[in-house]
C-alpha positions in Angstrom: -29.9 17.7 6.6 -27.8 19.8 8.1 -25.5 18.2 11.3 -25.8 20.0 14.2 -22.2 21.8 15.5 -20.9 20.0 18.3 -20.8 21.1 21.7 -17.2 21.4 21.6 -17.5 23.7 18.5 -19.7 26.0 19.9 -18.1 26.9 22.8 -16.1 30.3 22.5 -12.5 30.0 23.5 -11.4 30.9 27.0 -10.0 34.5 27.0 -6.1 34.6 27.8 -6.0 35.7 31.6 -4.1 38.8 32.0 -0.8 39.4 33.7 -0.8 41.0 37.2 2.4 41.3 36.2 2.4 43.3 33.0 3.7 47.0 33.9 1.9 50.0 32.3 4.2 51.1 29.5 6.6 54.9 30.5 4.9 57.6 28.4 7.6 58.4 24.9 7.5 60.5 22.4 5.9 58.2 20.2 3.7 56.7 22.5 2.8 59.1 25.1 -0.3 58.1 26.2 -3.1 59.6 28.3 -1.9 63.0 29.1 -2.8 65.1 31.6 -4.2 68.9 31.5 -2.8 70.1 34.0 0.1 69.6 36.4 -0.2 67.6 39.3 1.1 70.0 41.5 0.6 73.3 43.1 3.5 76.0 42.6 4.6 75.3 46.0 4.8 71.6 45.5 6.6 72.4 42.3 9.2 74.9 44.2 9.6 71.9 46.9 10.7 69.5 43.7 13.6 71.6 42.3 14.2 72.7 45.7 15.0 69.0 46.5 17.0 68.9 42.9 19.0 71.9 43.7 20.2 70.4 47.2 21.1 67.0 45.9 22.9 68.4 42.7 23.6 72.8 43.2 25.8 72.8 39.7 24.5 70.0 37.5 26.3 69.8 33.6 25.7 67.7 30.9 27.7 64.4 30.0 28.9 65.5 26.7 32.5 66.5 26.1 33.1 69.7 24.7 35.6 72.4 24.3 34.0 75.5 23.1 30.4 76.5 21.7 31.0 74.7 18.3 32.4 71.2 19.1 29.5 71.1 21.8 27.0 72.1 19.0 28.7 69.1 16.9 28.5 67.1 19.7 24.5 67.4 20.8 23.8 67.0 16.7 26.0 63.7 17.1 23.9 62.4 20.1 20.8 62.1 18.3 19.7 58.3 19.0 23.0 57.8 20.5 24.6 57.6 24.4 26.9 60.2 25.4 29.3 58.1 26.5 29.0 56.6 23.1 29.4 60.2 21.6 32.4 61.3 23.7 34.2 58.1 22.6 33.7 58.8 19.0 34.7 63.1 19.5 37.6 62.4 21.6 40.0 62.5 19.0 38.1 64.4 16.3 38.0 67.5 18.3 41.9 67.0 19.3 42.1 67.4 15.1 39.1 69.6 14.0 37.8 71.6 16.9 36.8 74.4 14.1 34.2 74.7 11.3 37.2 76.0 9.4 39.3 72.7 10.9 35.9 70.2 10.2 35.5 71.1 6.5 39.3 70.6 6.0 39.3 67.8 7.1 36.1 66.1 4.9 32.9 64.7 4.7 34.4 61.2 4.3 37.1 61.6 7.2 34.7 62.5 9.8 32.4 59.4 8.8 35.5 57.9 9.9 35.7 59.1 13.0 32.8 58.4 14.1 31.5 55.2 12.2 30.6 53.7 15.9 27.6 56.2 16.1 24.2 55.4 14.9 23.3 57.1 11.7 27.2 58.0 11.4 26.6 58.5 7.3 23.8 61.1 7.5 25.5 63.1 10.8 29.2 63.5 8.9 27.1 65.0 6.2 25.1 67.3 8.2 28.4 68.0 10.6 30.2 69.5 7.2 26.9 71.2 5.7 26.1 72.7 8.9 29.9 74.2 9.4 29.7 75.6 5.8 27.0 77.4 6.5 28.6 78.7 10.1 31.7 79.5 8.2 29.2 81.7 5.2 26.7 83.2 7.2 28.2 83.6 10.7 31.9 83.9 10.5 32.7 80.7 12.0 31.0 81.4 14.8 28.0 79.3 16.7 25.3 82.0 16.9 23.6 82.7 20.0 19.9 82.7 18.8 17.3 79.4 18.5 16.4 80.3 15.2 19.9 80.6 13.2 20.9 77.8 15.4 17.9 75.6 13.6 18.4 76.6 10.2 21.7 74.1 10.5 21.4 71.0 9.1 20.8 68.7 11.5 19.9 71.2 14.5 16.6 71.0 15.9 14.8 72.6 19.0 16.0 70.3 21.3 19.7 70.5 20.0 19.2 74.2 19.6 18.0 74.5 23.2 21.1 72.6 25.0 23.5 74.7 22.9 21.7 77.9 24.2 21.6 76.6 28.2 24.7 74.9 28.1 27.4 77.2 26.3 25.1 80.3 26.7 23.9 80.2 29.6 20.4 80.6 28.7 17.4 79.1 30.8 16.2 77.1 27.6 14.7 73.4 28.3 15.7 71.3 25.9 13.2 67.9 25.9 14.8 64.8 25.0 13.2 61.1 25.6 14.1 61.3 29.6 12.8 64.8 30.4 9.4 63.9 28.3 8.6 60.8 29.9 9.4 62.4 33.8 7.0 65.2 32.5 4.2 63.0 32.0 5.1 60.5 34.1 5.4 62.4 37.3 2.4 64.8 36.0 5.0 67.9 36.3 4.5 69.4 32.5 2.5 66.9 30.7 1.7 67.1 27.2 1.6 64.8 24.4 4.6 66.4 22.3 8.1 67.8 23.1 7.0 71.2 22.4 4.0 71.1 24.9 6.1 69.5 27.7 8.5 72.3 26.7 6.0 75.0 27.0 4.5 73.3 30.3 8.0 73.2 32.0 8.7 76.7 31.2 5.5 77.9 33.3 5.9 75.4 36.1 9.7 75.5 37.0 10.1 78.4 39.3 12.7 81.5 38.0 15.7 80.4 40.0 15.6 77.1 39.4 15.3 77.5 35.1 19.3 77.9 34.3 19.4 74.0 35.6 16.1 72.8 35.5 16.7 70.8 32.2 20.1 69.2 33.2 18.4 68.1 36.4 15.2 66.4 35.0 16.7 64.9 31.7 19.6 63.6 34.6 16.8 62.0 36.8 15.5 60.6 33.9 18.3 59.1 32.9 19.5 57.7 36.2 16.6 57.4 38.9 13.0 57.4 36.9 14.1 55.1 34.1 11.6 54.0 31.8 11.5 49.9 32.0 11.5 50.5 36.0 12.1 53.7 38.3 14.6 53.4 40.8 12.1 55.0 43.5 14.1 53.8 46.3 17.0 56.2 44.8 14.6 59.2 44.4 15.2 62.7 46.1 11.8 63.7 45.5 10.0 60.7 46.4 7.7 62.0 49.3 6.5 64.7 46.5 5.8 62.4 43.9 2.8 61.4 42.8 3.1 59.3 39.8 0.5 56.5 40.2 3.9 54.4 39.5 5.4 55.2 42.3 6.3 52.1 44.3 5.8 52.4 47.6 7.5 51.8 50.6 7.3 51.6 54.3 9.6 54.2 55.0 10.6 57.4 52.7 14.1 56.5 50.9 17.1 57.8 53.1 18.3 60.2 50.3 15.1 62.2 49.8 15.0 62.0 53.7 18.6 63.7 54.2 18.0 66.2 51.5 15.0 67.0 53.2 16.8 68.0 56.5 19.4 69.7 54.5 17.2 71.9 53.0 15.3 73.0 56.5 18.8 73.4 58.4 19.7 75.8 56.2 16.6 77.5 56.3 16.8 78.5 59.6 20.2 79.9 59.5 
């Protein structure tokens, strides 16, 4: 005769209570989450957002140090999965001794590897720097081409790197989608997309023409320093009252920086 199961054993184990403090993960290239089908903003609202960015920082600049198109290209290649500060530290001496493809090739892979050893993936990056330098000499007379397709054929250069070089050095209104810009496009819903290319295309359509040159700088800086992955610093947000992100922190009053920048725009519009 089978023994009856004990009452305690037959009871289902209680489910662990969900933590109220659990924060929704910020969208990332590897985990974009549920992606909107379209922007949360009208054309007028999008214009107002970029108007704020412009008023707050009229001439934004990239944070990588460089002396010419070639050193900018190398710096951007080295910046993959590394901080701009770390890259600048590593390239300070490198660019003093090798600021052209010819000098870099003469330096050699071993020496380049030694110069950039503090950067992540430095072995692969050193190899790519030498290979792209050789290709620039062979195919482009040692000059950096002002063409995305040609740039993307260089070792270690992808679409984002090409867009950065085209924008910063050649003044093309390209959108370089890094991890910060990808997160921002989806989090605030201004240019949603499942892939960096989706976000890039959506952003190109969304950004007003007069702001297109500096758009990617404003968004990258905003994502890097204000709308951070772990916790957005909404009290420092210049577009706080325009933002429609469900993650936006609720305050009793609009942060001072947003109020001040809005007032600045209103004053300038009445001149």
